[in-house]
C-alpha positions in Angstrom: 9.2 6.5 19.8 9.1 8.9 16.9 7.7 7.3 13.6 8.0 9.3 10.4 5.1 8.3 8.0 5.6 8.8 4.3 2.2 9.0 2.6 0.6 9.8 6.0 -2.8 11.0 4.5 -3.4 8.0 2.3 -5.6 4.9 2.7 -3.2 3.2 5.0 -1.1 6.2 6.2 -3.9 7.8 8.2 -4.4 4.5 10.1 -0.7 4.2 10.7 -0.8 7.6 12.4 -3.9 6.6 14.5 -2.3 3.3 15.6 1.0 5.0 16.5 -0.7 7.6 18.6 -2.9 5.0 20.4 0.3 3.2 21.4 2.0 6.3 22.7 4.3 7.0 19.8 4.8 10.4 18.1 3.9 10.2 14.4 5.5 12.6 12.0 3.4 13.3 8.9 5.3 13.3 5.6 2.8 14.4 2.9 2.2 17.2 0.5 -0.6 18.5 2.8 2.0 18.9 5.5 4.2 20.8 3.1 6.6 17.9 2.4 7.3 16.6 -1.1 8.8 13.2 -1.2 10.6 14.1 -4.4 12.4 17.0 -2.6 15.4 15.6 -0.6 15.8 18.7 1.5 12.2 18.7 2.9 12.3 15.0 3.4 15.6 15.3 5.4 14.1 18.0 7.6 11.0 15.9 8.3 12.9 12.7 9.3 15.3 14.4 11.7 15.1 12.6 15.1 12.9 9.7 13.9 13.4 6.2 15.3 11.7 4.5 12.4 10.2 5.4 9.0 7.1 3.8 7.6 6.7 4.3 3.9 3.2 3.8 2.6 3.5 6.4 -0.1 1.9 5.9 -3.5 1.4 7.4 -6.9 -1.8 7.1 -9.0 -0.5 5.8 -12.4 -0.6 2.7 -14.6 2.7 3.8 -16.3 5.7 1.8 -15.4 8.0 4.7 -16.2 6.0 7.1 -14.0 5.9 4.6 -11.2 9.6 3.8 -11.3 10.5 7.5 -11.3 8.4 8.2 -8.3 9.5 5.3 -6.2 13.2 5.6 -7.2 13.3 9.3 -6.2 11.1 9.0 -3.1 12.8 5.9 -1.8 16.3 7.3 -2.4 15.4 10.5 -0.5 13.9 8.6 2.4 16.8 6.3 2.8 19.3 9.1 2.7 17.3 11.0 5.3 17.0 8.0 7.5 20.7 7.2 7.2 21.6 10.7 8.2 19.4 10.7 11.3 20.3 7.1 12.3 16.9 5.4 12.1 16.8 1.8 13.3 14.1 0.5 10.9 13.0 1.7 7.4 9.6 -0.1 7.0 8.1 -0.4 3.5 4.6 -1.5 2.6 4.7 -3.5 -0.7 2.3 -5.9 -2.5 1.9 -9.7 -2.3 3.7 -11.3 -5.2 4.6 -8.0 -6.8 7.7 -9.4 -8.4 5.6 -12.0 -10.3 3.7 -9.2 -12.2 6.3 -6.4 -12.5 4.5 -4.1 -14.9 2.7 -0.8 -14.7 2.4 0.5 -11.2 3.9 -2.7 -9.9 7.2 -2.0 -11.7 7.8 0.9 -9.4 7.1 -1.2 -6.3 9.5 -3.9 -7.4 12.2 -1.2 -7.9 11.4 0.2 -4.5 11.9 -3.1 -2.8 15.2 -3.6 -4.6 16.5 -0.2 -3.7 15.6 -0.7 0.0 17.0 -4.2 0.2 20.3 -3.1 -1.4 20.8 -0.2 1.0 22.9 0.0 4.1 19.9 1.3 6.1 18.2 -1.3 8.4 15.0 -2.3 6.7 11.8 -4.3 6.8 9.3 -5.0 4.0 5.7 -6.0 4.5 3.8 -7.3 1.5 0.0 -7.0 1.7 -2.8 -7.8 -0.6 -5.2 -5.2 -1.9 -7.2 -3.2 0.6 -11.0 -3.3 0.9 -10.9 0.3 -0.5 -9.5 -1.1 -3.8 -13.0 -1.8 -5.1 -14.2 1.8 -4.6 -11.0 3.1 -6.2 -11.5 0.9 -9.3 -15.1 2.1 -9.6 -13.9 5.7 -9.6 -11.1 5.1 -12.2 -12.8 2.6 -14.5 -15.4 4.8 -16.2 -16.4 4.1 -19.8 -19.3 6.4 -20.5 -22.1 5.4 -18.1 -20.5 2.0 -17.5 -17.9 1.0 -15.0 -15.5 -1.6 -16.3 -13.9 -3.6 -13.5 -11.0 -6.0 -14.3 -11.5 -9.7 -13.8 -9.5 -10.3 -10.7 -9.1 -12.8 -7.9 -8.2 -11.0 -4.7 -8.0 -11.5 -1.0 -8.6 -8.0 0.3 -7.5 -6.9 3.8 -8.6 -4.0 6.0 -6.3 -1.0 5.8 -6.5 -0.6 9.6 -5.1 -4.2 10.0 -2.3 -3.4 7.6 -1.5 -0.3 9.7 -1.4 -2.3 12.9 1.1 -4.7 11.4 3.3 -1.9 10.1 3.5 -0.3 13.5 4.3 -3.7 15.0 7.2 -4.0 12.6 8.3 -0.4 13.1 8.5 -0.9 16.9 11.1 -3.6 16.5 14.5 -3.8 15.0 14.8 -4.3 11.2 13.7 -7.8 10.1 14.1 -7.8 6.3 11.1 -9.5 4.6 8.4 -10.2 7.1 5.4 -12.5 6.7 2.9 -11.4 4.0 -0.5 -10.1 5.2 -3.8 -10.9 3.5 -7.5 -10.7 4.2 -9.5 -13.6 5.5 -10.9 -14.9 2.3 -10.7 -14.8 -1.5 -13.1 -12.6 -3.4 -13.9 -11.5 -7.0 -13.2 -7.9 -7.5 -16.4 -7.3 -9.6 -18.5 -8.7 -6.8 -16.9 -6.3 -4.3 -17.4 -3.4 -6.7 -21.1 -4.2 -7.1 -21.6 -4.6 -3.4 -20.0 -1.2 -2.8 -22.1 0.5 -5.4 -25.3 -1.0 -3.8 -24.3 0.3 -0.4 -23.9 3.8 -1.9 -27.2 3.6 -3.7 -25.5 3.9 -7.1 -27.6 2.4 -10.0 -24.8 2.1 -12.5 -24.0 -0.8 -14.9 -20.8 -2.6 -13.9 -19.1 -4.9 -16.3 -16.3 -7.4 -15.6 -13.6 -7.3 -18.3 -10.2 -9.0 -18.8 -7.2 -6.7 -18.8 -4.6 -7.4 -21.5 -1.0 -8.3 -21.0 0.9 -9.9 -18.1 -0.8 -7.9 -15.4 -4.3 -8.9 -16.6 -3.2 -12.5 -16.6 -1.8 -12.2 -13.1 -5.1 -10.7 -11.9 -7.2 -13.5 -13.4 -5.1 -16.5 -12.5 -4.5 -15.9 -8.8 -0.9 -14.9 -9.1 -1.6 -12.0 -6.7 -3.2 -14.2 -4.0 -1.3 -14.9 -0.8 0.6 -18.1 -0.1 -0.2 -20.6 2.7 2.3 -19.0 5.0 0.8 -15.5 4.9 -0.8 -14.0 8.0 -4.5 -13.4 7.7 -6.5 -10.4 8.8 -9.9 -10.9 10.4 -12.1 -8.2 8.9 -14.0 -9.4 5.8 -15.1 -7.1 3.0 -18.7 -7.4 4.1 -17.9 -6.4 7.6 -15.8 -3.5 6.4 -18.7 -2.4 4.1 -21.2 -2.4 7.0 -19.0 -0.5 9.4 -16.8 1.7 7.3 -17.8 2.3 3.7 
């Protein structure tokens, strides 16, 4: 089958392409590096022609709710229109565990994305996953305060991006299912512990402080709101295993 992948060069998208090829499917890359802008409906429509399923793992780097909403509203609308025109059987979206319980900043756009997809006439499936193992490295890169890295206090249950990709392709191979079971990593971790372990692996001698973020998002990160429920599926690759083999 032909699977169009929005965000194909990202942390999960590159694995979605790998898994799709391993299973004999034809992945179609939708990314700026492939000359396709998700905010341009014409280029998106051309890319999706002939696809059986769409897997949307696109993202935008922002903490602004307005920026996030704009991106996901536009990109999602374009993908749905293109999918409807070509007759896809499943529009698969990767979202975040309990995103609707902390709908601020970047998460505001993801909540809007879910609502737009669920309200469309295109057959759809939504997989919510916890943060990826790569999240700790991303936070180290973004959270610079002079020589110090300031990592938010956060309880997380990170999952391997490869395992998320495998589950997404599982879903894309089937007919639309609506909300599917959440996916999380095998165990709960503290984000600052992961960040420090990653830094040690890289040989970085940098001070890393754990700080509380203000507002509702900070509260959700600290109190476990973003952790999976008991019915979530669990991946098998721990952060330590990922660190040894991948990072």
